VOGU-3710 file (C-alpha; in Angstrom, 3 decimals, decimal comma):
1> mrshylthfv> 66,450/-15,808/93,590  68,938/-13,715/91,358  68,270/-16,429/88,333  64,587/-15,460/88,874  64,860/-12,022/88,461  67,134/-12,826/85,507  65,075/-14,267/83,671  62,255/-11,851/84,164  64,642/-9,224/82,769  65,449/-10,792/79,387
11> llvgitlmac> 61,972/-12,081/78,995  61,092/-8,177/79,303  63,828/-6,968/77,094  62,933/-9,813/74,288  59,192/-8,601/74,429  60,246/-4,993/74,210  62,828/-5,197/71,270  59,970/-7,700/69,411  57,753/-5,006/70,248  60,024/-2,237/67,991
21> tgdearmpkq> 61,025/-4,334/65,418  56,976/-4,490/64,198  55,488/-2,344/61,857  54,619/1,587/62,538  51,759/2,051/64,391  48,962/2,848/61,383  47,500/6,537/61,745  44,410/7,051/60,042  44,794/9,462/57,112  43,977/12,940/57,509
31> rmfphvaypv> 40,682/13,565/55,576  41,319/15,155/52,613  39,483/16,417/49,273  40,445/16,597/46,001  41,887/20,144/45,139  39,562/22,352/42,742  41,234/24,838/40,097  38,541/27,461/40,326  38,284/29,409/36,954  37,899/33,220/36,408
41> kkdtsfthge> 34,581/34,399/36,197  34,317/36,705/33,111  30,331/37,539/31,935  29,135/36,809/28,796  25,970/37,190/26,879  23,344/34,266/26,213  21,673/35,799/23,152  21,812/32,325/21,283  19,539/31,986/17,695  15,906/32,495/17,902
51> cpftftfpsy> 15,399/31,587/21,924  13,411/33,849/23,266  15,639/35,007/26,547  18,763/36,535/26,750  20,964/36,190/30,249  24,423/36,691/31,629  26,157/33,985/32,743  30,649/33,402/33,279  32,598/32,352/30,050  33,796/29,179/31,976
61> lvyrqdsfff> 30,505/27,761/31,467  30,823/26,411/28,095  27,863/26,329/25,534  26,579/23,172/23,989  23,575/22,241/22,012  21,203/19,517/23,159  21,135/16,318/20,429  19,533/13,376/20,801  20,993/9,890/19,681  22,047/9,171/16,131
71> gekpvndcwf> 22,042/13,114/15,334  18,335/13,809/16,149  16,734/16,926/16,337  15,968/17,941/20,038  12,369/18,674/21,311  13,551/22,751/21,053  16,435/24,480/19,422  16,655/26,275/22,841  17,845/22,752/24,686  21,376/23,640/25,866
81> dlnsqalgas> 23,952/22,419/28,543  26,311/25,035/29,925  29,368/22,572/31,077  32,357/23,434/33,472  35,021/20,465/32,691  37,172/22,427/35,492  34,392/22,170/38,342  32,632/18,748/36,758  29,374/20,373/36,404  26,705/20,964/34,251
91> lhcsyypvng> 23,583/22,986/33,880  21,001/21,770/31,946  18,342/24,082/30,471  15,369/22,883/28,120  12,745/25,707/26,853  8,636/25,520/25,952  6,726/27,492/24,739  3,180/28,236/26,944  0,084/27,603/25,106  -2,631/28,179/27,730
101> radldrhied> -3,328/27,842/30,839  -3,319/23,848/31,370  -0,349/24,025/29,299  1,656/25,986/31,730  0,341/24,172/34,865  1,743/20,817/33,282  4,979/22,634/32,773  4,772/23,906/36,784  3,562/20,221/37,666  6,597/18,760/35,835
111> aftitgkhni> 8,957/20,815/37,517  8,007/19,939/41,014  8,046/16,325/39,817  11,204/16,022/38,526  12,285/18,396/41,422  10,516/15,240/44,040  12,697/12,601/42,177  15,699/13,504/44,329  13,451/13,466/47,635  14,459/10,059/48,410
121> kanarketli> 18,395/11,217/49,122  17,539/14,650/50,264  17,710/15,760/53,943  15,764/18,398/53,469  14,395/20,247/50,554  13,777/24,521/49,815  11,441/26,225/47,357  12,204/30,148/47,053  9,788/32,377/44,876  11,301/33,890/42,090
131> sgqkgvngif> 9,926/37,461/41,249  11,722/39,528/39,115  11,191/42,633/36,906  10,133/42,163/33,264  7,757/39,312/33,835  9,859/36,849/35,154  8,875/35,027/37,766  9,515/31,072/38,979  10,694/29,289/41,796  14,200/28,044/42,998
141> fevdgpvasp> 14,532/24,723/44,527  17,643/23,882/46,431  17,977/20,313/47,764  20,249/19,036/50,547  22,284/15,883/50,832  23,362/13,581/48,290  21,364/14,297/45,470  22,499/14,026/42,065  20,869/17,428/41,407  21,527/20,108/44,489
151> vqffltdsth> 19,774/23,231/42,427  17,115/23,643/40,211  14,502/26,115/39,128  12,143/27,381/36,869  11,049/30,980/35,357  8,061/32,098/33,037  5,916/34,833/32,435  2,832/33,016/33,085  1,481/33,289/29,439  3,632/32,448/26,665
161> hffraslyfn> 7,017/30,991/27,801  8,750/28,830/30,179  12,756/27,767/31,512  13,659/25,441/33,391  17,170/24,608/34,324  18,994/21,573/36,388  22,595/21,559/38,329  24,024/17,995/37,963  28,096/17,038/38,646  29,382/14,543/36,721
171> atvnpdstap> 30,330/12,423/39,377  29,182/10,931/42,477  27,752/13,600/44,897  29,355/13,785/48,334  27,819/17,238/50,067  31,083/17,851/51,934  33,562/17,548/48,813  30,979/19,338/46,399  29,958/22,028/48,912  32,612/24,798/48,195
181> vlqfirqdie> 31,846/24,243/44,292  28,046/24,292/44,544  28,884/27,644/46,171  30,935/29,129/43,674  28,761/28,037/41,142  25,419/29,377/42,724  26,438/32,836/42,365  26,597/31,920/39,071  23,221/30,441/38,688  21,723/33,322/40,756
191> kiistfewkk> 22,982/35,835/38,082  21,752/33,986/35,032  18,407/34,319/37,300  18,506/37,791/38,151  19,848/38,832/34,659  17,047/36,758/32,718  14,799/38,763/30,024  12,400/37,720/27,602  13,144/38,984/24,309  10,137/41,247/22,780
//
């Protein structure tokens, strides 16, 4: 009888020792996002060349003239990007002169079509009317979800000018990790819109 208890005791001690010598229990890693070094905001004015508009934007966004392959000239000299390497984001900007109501309607329809291409992955889409001073009107699009371009907008005076811009991140979009960056840069996009003027 005593040997029976002794056998059980030895087995119990053996199992305990074997359990202690294995790998440590694996714990799931804490969810983390990459650290972002937010740039200092310092306002500068956009008054490039013959572009018929001006606006205020932060100097951490670097102007780069749009170009096509093999050095071909872009459709318009007022096509450009405002890039931030630190934030991994680019604001693609394009300008079109307007030649009549049909031309304006086509540009507006294109803006809705381009934004609509993100609907497949979007959770929601919000459109806000822009009604500014000095003939600057348009629509601000916000697309929620894992989309390539979460913010887009267009501005027009309805007779001569049409300006469109789209924000893109330079990596696969994870809404949870890009949300703070989007909030940071969105304030500057709103400043671009609020300070936008057509040149006389």
